[in-house]
N, C-alpha and C positions, 0 to 999 in steps of 0.2 A: 142548687142555685146559691151562690155565695152571698154573705152579708154585705160585702163591699158592692156587689152588683145591685143588690136590693136598695142599698142606701143611695146609689147613684140614680136609679130609676125613680125613687121617691123625690129626689131633688128636682129632676128635670120635669117632673109631673106638674110643678108650679113654676114655669119659666120666669114670670115677672118677679116673683118673690126671690128666686135665685139670682136674677140680674141685679136687683136692688142691693142684696147682701154683698154680692161680688164687687159692685161698683164702690160701695162705701168702704169695704175692706181694702180694695186695691188703692183707693185714694190715700188712705191712712198710711199703708205700707209704702206706697210709691213716694209720698212726700218725705217721709223719714229717710228712705233710701237715697233720694235725690240730695237731701241736705248732707248726709254722710259722705257721699261721693264728692260733692262740690267742696265741702270743708276740707276733705283730705287733699284734694288737688290744689286748693288755694294755699293750704298750709305748706305743702311741698314747694309751690312756686315762691311764696314769700320767704321761706327759709333758704332756699337755694340762691335766690337773688340778693339776700343780705350780704353774701360773699365776704363775710368778716369785716364789713365796713363799720367803723365805730363813730364816724362823724361826717357830716356833709356840710360844706360851706357854700353859700349862695347869696342872692340878693335878699333884702328884707322883705318879709311877707309871712305867709303861712308855713310853719315848719313841716307840717304834714304834706302840703303841696310840694315843697322842696324835695322831700323824700320820695314821693310818688313820681315826680317828674324826672328826677335824676337817677334814682336807683331802679325803679320799676317801669318808667317811661309810659305811664298811663295818665299823666296830667300835664298841664302846661307849666313851663318854668315860671318862677317868681320874677325873673328879670335877669339881667347880666351884671357881672361885677368886673371892674377894671383890673387888669393885670398889675398895674402900678400899686394898687392897694392890697392885692392878694398874693404878691410874688413871694412873700415870706413863707406862705403855706405850701408853695410849690418847690421849695428848696429840698433837693433829694437828700441832703445831709441834715435835715431837721432832726434834732435830738429826740423828739417825741413820736415821730411818724416813721413807720416802716414802709409805707407805700402811699403815694399820692397820685390820683388819676384825675386830670382836668377834663372837663366836658365843655364843648362849645356846640350849642344846638340852635335850631331855628328853621331848618329846612328839612324836606323829606322827599321821598320818591315813591309814588304809588301808595302813599300812606305809611311807608316805613321810614323811620327817623334816620336822618344823617347826623352822625355825631362826630365832631372834631375832637380828637383825643391823642394819646400816645400809646406806644406798645405796652405800657404798664397795665393797660386794661386786660391784656391777655393773661397776665399773672393773676389779676383780680378774680377772673372767672375761670381760671385754669383751662384756657382755650388754646388751641393749636391751629396752625395753618394746615388745611387739608389739601388745597390746590393753590398753585401760584406762589406768591411771595408777599411780604409786607410792603406797604407803599414806600417810595423813595422820593416822590415828586408831588407837587401840588396837583390837585384834581385826580389823584389816584385813590381808589377805594378798595377796602376789603369787606366782603359781604359775610354776614352771619349765615349759617347753614339754612335757616328757615327762610330768609329772604331769597337766597339763590334758588331754593326749591319752589317757592310760591310764585316767583316772578320769572322762573326759567332763565335766569341770567347765567352767563358763562364767562370765562376769562376772555378779556379783550372786548367785551360788550361795553357800550357807552350809553349814557342817559343824561337828561337835564334834570336838575333839581327844581323843586317847587318851594315857594315861601310858605312857611307854616307847616302844620302837621296833617292837613286835610288834602284830599285829592280834588284839585280845582285847576282846570286847564288855564284859567286866566292868571294863575299865580306862578306859572312856570317861568323860570329864568331863561327865556329863549335866547337872549343875547350873551349870556355868560357861557364860558366853555363847558363842554360836556365832561362829566366824570367818567373815568375808565376803570373797569373792574380788573384788578391785578392779583387778587387773592380771594379765596373762599375758606372760611373756617370749618373745622370739623364740628359736628353737632355736640352741644354740651348740655342741652336741656334747660339752660338758663336764658335770661333776657338777652344776652349778647347774640343769640341765634336770630333775633328779630331786629338787629340793628345794621345799619350801613356805616362802617367806620372809615374815617379819613383823618387827615391832619387838620389842626385848627386853622392853618394858613389857607386851606381850601375853602373853609367856611367864610373866612374873612374876605378872600378874593372874590367870591360870589357876591357878597354884600357890598364890598368896595365898588365893584362894577355897577351894581344897581344904584348906589348913591351917586356915582359919577354921571351915570346916564340921566338920573333925575335932575342933577345940578345943571347939566348942559341944557336939558329941556326947559328948565326955568329961565336960563339965560336967554334962550331963543324965544321965550314966550309961548312955548307950545308943550304939549304932552309928549313924553318919550315914545318914540316909534319903535315897537318891538319887531316890526316885520322886515326892516331893512338890515339884514345881517352885515352886508359889506360896509354899509354906511357907518357902522359902529366899530369896525375893526380898529380904527385908529384911536377910538375913545378909550377902550379898555386895554390898549396895548401897554400903556405905561403902568397900569395897575397889575397887569399880568406879569410884566417884568419885575415889578416890586415883589411878587410872591414866588417867582419861578426860581429864584436863587436857592441855594442849599437851605434845607429846613432848619432854621435857627431855634434855639431853646425859647420856650414861651416867655421866660422872664426877660428876654431881650426885646420883647414887643410890648413895651409898657403903654403904648397908645392904643392897644387893642383890648378887647373884652372877651371873657369866657362866661359860661353859664353857671358852672358849679365845680366843686372839687370834692372827690370822694377820697376819704382818708381812713387808713388803717393804722392804729396805734402800735407802737413797739410793745408797750406794757400798759395795763390798766392800773392806774394809781391815783392818788389824790390830785395830782397836777393835771392829768388828762381828764379826770372826771369834772373838774372845775373849769376846764378850758372852754367848752361851749358857752357857759355863762359869761366868762370874761370877754369872749369875742362879741357876744350880743350886747354887752353893756359898754364896751370901750371902743368899738369900731363901727363902721357903716355896713359891715357884713352881718350875715346871720348864720349861725351854726346850729344844726339840728342833730339830735341823737336818734338814729334809726330805730334802735330797740324800743325806746320810749314811745316814739310816734306810732310804730306799728302795733305795739301793745294797746295804745289808745284807740287805734283804728279797729282792732279786733274787739275791744270792749264795746265800741259803738255798734259794730256788726253783731256782737253776741246777743244784744237785746232783741233784735229782730229775729235772729236764728232761734232763740229760745221760744219766742212767741209762735213761730212756725212749728216748732217741735210739739209744743203744747197743743196747738191746733190739730196736728196730725194724730196725736194720742187721743184727743177727744173724738176725732173722726173714727179711729179704730174702735174705741169703746162703744160709740153709737152703732158701728157695724156689728159688733158683738151682740149688742142689745137687739139689733134687727134679726140676727141669726136666732137668738133665744126666742123672740116673739114668733118668728116664722115656724120654728120647730114646735113650740108649745101649742100654737093655735092649730097646727096641722094634725096634732094628736086627736083632736075631737073627730076629725073625719077619718081617722085611721084606727080607731079603737076596735072596730069589727075585724079589720085586717090583722091587727096584732093578736086579737083573741084567737083567730083561726090559726095563726102561726103557732100559738101555744098548743092548740089542739093537735096540730100536726107534728108536735114533738119539740118545738123550739123552747129553750129554757128561758127563765127570767133574765139570766145573764146575756143571752143572745139578743134579746130585745134592747137591753141596755147598750150593748155594743153597737147595735144597728143605728140607734139614734146618735150615739157619740161619733160614729163614723161619718154621719151626715155633717155634723159640726166640723169635724176635722177635714173632710173633703172641701167644704166651703172655705175653710181657713187656708188650705194649701192652694186652692185655685185662686183665691184672692191675693195670696202672697205672690204667686207666680205672675199674675197679671200686674200687680203693683210693681214688682221688680222689673218686669219688661217695660212698663211705662216709664219708670224712673231712668233706666239706662237710655231708652230712646229719647226721653226729654233732655237728658244730659248731652246727648249727641247733638240735638238741635241747639241747645244753649251754647255748646262749644263752638258751633258755627258763628253765632252772633258775637261771642266773646273774641273769636279770632278776628272778625271784621272790625270790631270796636277797639280792641286792645292789643292785637297781634300776639296774644298768648295762646298756647296750645293746650286744650283740654280734651278729654275723651270720655265717651260713654262706655267704652270697653274696659272699664276698670271695676273689678269686683273685690269687695272688702270682706274680711272675716266677720265684721259687725253685721253683715247681712245674714249670716248664719244664726246669729243671736236673734235677729229680727224674725227669722223663720221659727225659732223656738218660742218666741213671744206670741207669734201668730197661732201656733198650735195650742199653746196654753189658753189663749183667748177663745179659740174654737171649742176646746174641751169644756171650759167653764160655761160657755153659752149653751152647750148641749147637755150639761150635767143634769139640771133639774128636769127638762123634758125627758131625758133618759130614765131618770128615777120614776117619773110618772108612768112611762111606758112599761117599765119593769113591774110596776104594781098593778097592772091592768087585771081586773077581775074577769075571768073567763066566762063563768056561768052568767053573771049579770049582763055582760056585754052581749053575749049570744042571745040571751032572752029578750033584750031590747031590739035585736035585729040590726040590720045594716043601717 
């Protein structure tokens, strides 16, 4: 009969003690593993979606909110900015900028954001058309790969947009024209996969129609009627004609507004480093530095993460103490058994290995249970994050740090079993047998 089998039989002989040690150990390992997986995927998402952007210009407010809403699309915009006051930053020949990408936001479809922009956004995220073509008219859209997959949209499909970023049937623009899918992007793994892209004129056209409808209702002394499609055809016809012409450069629409401008510098120098401060101090616009704001965000998140890691380590130490107490206390009931093993030829070293194996078995079982729980937990969490932020996370991600975690678990199991193993090794055969079972 092998020592490994004997160790296993000794452990299952006290199932409640085994269960307590396993649960504590698994909680510690699982929490640390979950934090490692989550941090890894968050870092990748934030890094990939920075896309070399050096500055974001938007409305006055919170710089961090501006970054999160414009670059990561997980917050609400700080407001809109007039093209008349921001057209200088949209100049394709600006001496300091290598790339400028305007964003016009405010609507969504099934929770996915509709973003008015230009084809420069493809260069920003290194995206390519997978099916169809880029838009050429108002109310044409190009879908990110994630949107097309999740909503099962195909080329030629049409849909109505909703006001805001939440799914609410009461906010659907029923009387505005439908958007038509003309293109689908190849997957990139970046935030563009989760966006519905169109031209800014489409965003303006939807809202111009809503404003015209509201204005007419006020003149008639009644609320706008969204149920009579035909009755409103003549109302928005003029607005539709206004936007159906060839898509003009944004700078020629000074009476309109956009939400933000994503900017990539040609070079990083003293002039570009001081530019955000100059914009904030001398204009009605706000400029935010993505690198600084994201570092500040991670600094705030880091405090909570460190607290959770400390808590997980404490749980693991407590689980190690539980293993030690369990093994140490069980020796009192097993002295006679150990003495008989010595009489039957087992060496002191065999007894030492027997107890150490019990500690290691507990550690491995706790580790495997903890890793399983962490990956299942990450998969559940990924579902919630997908619904809330449209970002894709996965529990099927395994890190090399988890191997280091296994090594740490084995060390803890060995340390917890070391003293009980020494005690078992020093069992006095004659005295124990004389005392009886």
